[in-house]
N, C-alpha and C positions, 0 to 999 in steps of 0.2 A: 385425439379424435382430427386427424389429418382430413378427414373428405366426410361427405354428409352421405348417406345411401338416400333419401328422400328427393333429391334432385340428380341423380345417375351419378353420383360420382362428380359433379364440378362444384367447384371452392365457392365459399360464401362470400362476398369480397363487400365492402364501404368504402366509397370515394368520392371525394369530394375537393372541396375549399372552403375555408371561413377566414373571416375576419383576423385570424392570428397572422396570416401569410398574404392575404389577399388585402389590398385594400376597395378601396370603395369603388374604382374606374372596374378593376379587373373583376371584383364581385357581378358588378354592372352588364358585365358581360354575360356573366354566366346565367347570369338570373332569370330565371323561364314564369312566364306566364300560367295560368291553369291550362291553359289549351296546351303551351309549350310538354308542359306536365304528360297532359293527355298525349299530345303528339310521340313524346319517347316511349309511355309504356304501350300505346300500340305497337309502334317500333319497333320492340321487343319483341311481344309476342309473336312478332311475325318471324323474327327470327330464333323463337323456340325458348325464350327463356321464362321459364314457367313461376319463378319466384323475383319481386323486383318492387322498390319503394324507392319516390324519389320526390326530396322535399326541395324547395326552392326560399327564404327567408332574406330580411335585409343581411343577414349576419354568417350564410352559409348559404351554398346550394350543396345537398349529396344523393348519392344511388347508393342504397344497398340493396344486393342482388347475387345472382348464382351464375356465374362464367364460369370457364374454364381458364380464360386470363381476361386478368383486370382492363385492358385496352378497349374489349368488346363492350365494357358498361361506359366507359370514357368515351368511344368513339360516339355513343349514341347521346351525349350530353351534349360534344362539341356539334353535332348534325343538326341538332335543335336548338341550340345558345348562338349568340353570336360570340362565341371564344375560340380560338383555336387551342388544337394539340400541345402545340409550342408554348403557347400562352396557362395552358392547365398545368402542365407537367414545371414550372418553375413554384406554382404555391402550391399543389396538391397534396393531399395525405391519401394511403393507400393500405387499407387494415383488409387482413383474411382471418377467417375462420375464428377463431377465439379472441382474437385481437379486435376481428369487427363487431362481433357480439357486446364487446367490452366497450367497443367504441357507441355505440349506441344506447347502451346502459347513460355512461356518460352527457352525451348529449342530451337526450329527454329528460334528465333528474336535474338539467338547469346546472351541473358542476363544469359545464362548457361554455354556457351561454356568456357574450360577452359583457353583461353584469351580472354577477355570480348571483344564482339562486331564481332567474328570471324563469319562470316555466312556461311561457308562452311558447314554447318550441312544440311541448308535449301535445299541443292542442293541433298546433301543425303535422306532427306526426300523425296522432289518429286521423286528420283530416287527410295526409298522403295514404296512410293503409287502407283506408275508405273507395280511393280513389281507384287503387292497384285492385281490391276486390271487387269492385265495380266492373275493372273490365279484364277478371278471369287471371290476374297473373299476381296472384298470393296465394303461397302452398302455405301449410298446416304449419311447415317449419314459422316461417313470418308473421300468421295471425299469431301462436305462442311468445314467440318475442316481441311482439309489440304491447301484447297484454304483458305479460312479466316486466316489462321496463314500463307502463302505466300504472302496475303495482307498486314498484319501487318509488318511484317519482310520486305517488297519492301518500305512502306512508313516509317519504323526507318530509313533507308537506306537512304530515300530521305529528310527527314524532319529533321533528327537529325544528328551530326556527330562522333556519336559512335563507327562506324569504318573508320573512318581518322586515318590516318599514316600506319607509317607501323609498325605493330603488329601481330606476326602472329608466328607460329612453327617455321616456315622456317626463316623467318627473327630474328627471336630468335640466331636460330642456329649460324648464322650467325655473331650476335653480340658476342656471346659467344665466338666463334674464334678471333674475332678481339679482342676484353680484354686477352684474355690470350695465343694467338699466335703470337711473334716477327716479325717483318718483313715479315707477313703474303703475300704477294705479289711477295716474292721468294719461298717460300716453296712449296714443295709435296702436289696437293691435290688431293681425288684420292674420287668422287661419287659413289657409288654404288647400284643401282638401279632406275627406273626412273618414279615409281608413282608421284601420284598429289604432295606430299610434297617434292622428290626430284625434281621434274621439277619447283616447287618455291623456291626452295633451289638453285640451279643450277640459277636461273634468280640473284637472290640475292648474291649469290657469284660472279659473273662477275660484278655484278653492283659497291659490296662495298670492293672488297677485290683487285682491280684492278690486277688480274693472270689472264696470258694468258695461263699457260699450267695444268690446271687442267683436270685430266684426266673421264672420264664417262665409266663405266662397266656395263652390264646387261645381262641377263640371253639370252635375248630378243636382237640381237644386231642389227638389224633393225633400233626398239624403240628410241635406245641409240641412232644413227647416223641421226634421226631425231630434236631430241633434242642438238643432236652437231651439226649440220648444221646452227639452229637458233643462238645457243650463241657460235657457233669458238669454239668447246672443243674438245678435243682429243679422241677416241673412242680407247679400247682395247677389245680382245677376253674374252669372261668369262673365258678362259682356263688360262689368263694371272693374273688372281685375287692373287693367294701367292704372284706373285714376283712384281706387282704393289704396293701390300702393305707392300713389304719390303721396297721400294723407298719413300712410303709416310713419311708426318708428320703429316698430317690431314685425315683420312679415316671417312667420311659419309653416315651411313648404311640407306636406305631406301627404304628395297627390298618389305617389304609385305608379306614376305612366314608364315609359319604356324609354322615350326620352324626356331634355329639359324642357318643363313646361314657363320656367322664367329666364328671360337672359336679360341684358344690360340693357335690348332694346325696350324693355315695359319699362323700365324706371327714370321717372323725369321728375325729380326731387332733389336738392342739394342739400337736403336738412339730412341729418346718422341715420343712416337705415341699417339696423341689425335684422340683418336674416339665417333663419334654423333652417338647414335641411334636412329632414328625418328620413328622406326616400333613399333605394335602394333598385334601381340604379338610381345616380344624381340626377335630382329632378331642378336641379339652381346652375343654367350653363356657368363655367370658370369665367365667364368674362365680364360677370358683374364685381370682380374684386378688381376690373382697371376704373371704376368711380373711384372716388379718393373718399366717398360719403358712406359706403356700403362697408359693411363686415361682414364676411360670411363665416358660418359654422357647421362643419357636418356634424351626424349623428355617430362619427367614428370615434371625434373628439371628444364630444359629452360623454361617451362611454368610458372614457377614461376618468371623469370625474368620481372622487372617492371621497368616502366621506365614514363617520363613527359606524353609521348602519353598516355599511359596506364590511367595514374590517370586524364587527361581530357577527357578522353572516360567516365568516371564515373560519371561527373559530367553532364552525360546525359540521364544518368537513369530515371529520374523521368518524363522525356518526352517520352521517350520512352514506360514506364508503361502504362503513361497515352494513348496511341495511342493503344497499346493491351490491356487494359479495355474496349477502346469504338468498338475496332476489334473484342472484345471476346462477349462484352455484342450484338452487330448484332446477332453473332453466336447464342447464347446462346435466344436470341429474336426470331430466327427459328428456334430453337430445340423445344421451345415450341408451338410457332404456328403447327405444325407440330405432335407435342403430340397430339394436341386438336383437329386436324383434319379431322379426322373419327369418333370422337363425334359430329364435327358440320354438317358433313356432313351426316352423320346416322340422324344426328334431320332435316336435311332439308325434307330429304326422308321422314320421317314420318308423316312430316307436308303438306307435297303435298299430301300425301295419303291420307290423313283427310281432305283435300282441297276436292280433286277430288271425292271423294265418298260427302261431301258436298253437291257441286255442281252439281252432278249427282242427289240429293238428289230437290234441287230447280228447277233444272230444269224440271222434272217431278209435281212439285208444282203450277211453277209461269208461267203463261201465257207469253207469246210475253218477254220471258227471253232472256236476250243477253247477255249470254254467252262471248262472246271477251271482254266486260268492269269486268264482275266477275272474269274470270282471269287475266286479267290488278290486278285490285286493290287485289286481293289474292293474286299473286305473291310479290307485293310489300310488304304487311303483313309480309309475310312469309320471302322475305328478311330482315327485319326490325328486324325481332324475333330474327333470327341466326346471325346477326350483331352483335345485343346487347348483346346474349350469348358469343362471340366471345370475344368484349370488355370486357366482364368481367371478361374471362379465362384469356384474358394478361394481367391484372392490378395485377401490383407487389406484392398488399396486398394482393390478391389471391387465396387462396388453390387450385391451379388449380386439382390435384388428388381427392379431396373431393367433387365439383365442377361438375366434368366431371362422375363422381361415381352418385352426386346427379341428375343430365341430365337423365343418361342413365336409374337410375331406374324410375322416374318421366313418361317417354316416354317410358320406356319400349325398348329401341334401343339394338339393335344388330350391333356392330359395327366391322370393317374388322381391323383389327390390324398387318396388314403386311405389 
């Protein structure tokens, strides 16, 4: 399966970078906003790429798409991000065809997540596909692949306990606070930002700290008030940020901005301050560490926290991999069928033409020619012949590329490869 006919002979690639080799700073340079992803997709469309998905989270930025060479996709990413090709090459991975398919399954099912079993990525992939579909750069291959990955993800959630227990970046952050801050229920906790991680952190803070005076600040106050109402938190205006930082013992930053929102200049207090930065790119400037009373911890450090829950999850990896192999095998089988379908269709058309010519000849030659019976018999023979060829091409021991080429040559077929 070296080339896929569905995209006129182009290769299917997965190119990207993740937490495994790229630190938070580098990931931040290649991180894309929704607008940046749309710009990339529109540029791809202009360049004639008919199948592409781009996803960007705090842990990874990836492109799945068809191209003659992976550099086409890498250049698209570098054009719309703050990263360079040289930086990308130092930390990147590139997978091709079957390896690219296998990588998407691994990512989408949580086996490649920074915290094993964190399934947040599958919702990101769904969202990315919807965006590509809306902009008309999602072909049938990508639709079938995404649906297969979603199916595998659902089965792993339902048939294993790989996502059981409370292990996530937001939970790890609260664990860290509980371990590091004494008498946390009496401390002033300030949460700045109401993104996905911010909301989850809210829930875990309320649940595990028994702290009833957590302050929430967001640039858009009504979003903060919605969350505050759910968790009974105190909401302050964005203008009060500096004053609230002065009071805080713990500051959690999850703003999702593309530039630092908290720096040394905002901190005017001598008491100990623990800052957790749960953002990519980093939303807390490194210069806060110049202050002796400040301890800064980034989500990459939090993600390294392991506990019994995480160890137990690892025991379910083999079962999860078996499910992936089963679903991926079904996808590959569909792909192979799609690959030779144009040849089988052309063969059937050619045999029908030969049949029509022969019946027309016999009709003139034979008296009382039973045309209806001849049609039934000849159509059944054509069906048996094409089914035989199709089964041959499905056989794992068969080189389908060579067989397709031979069938096309012998029967002088013209196939539609769109």
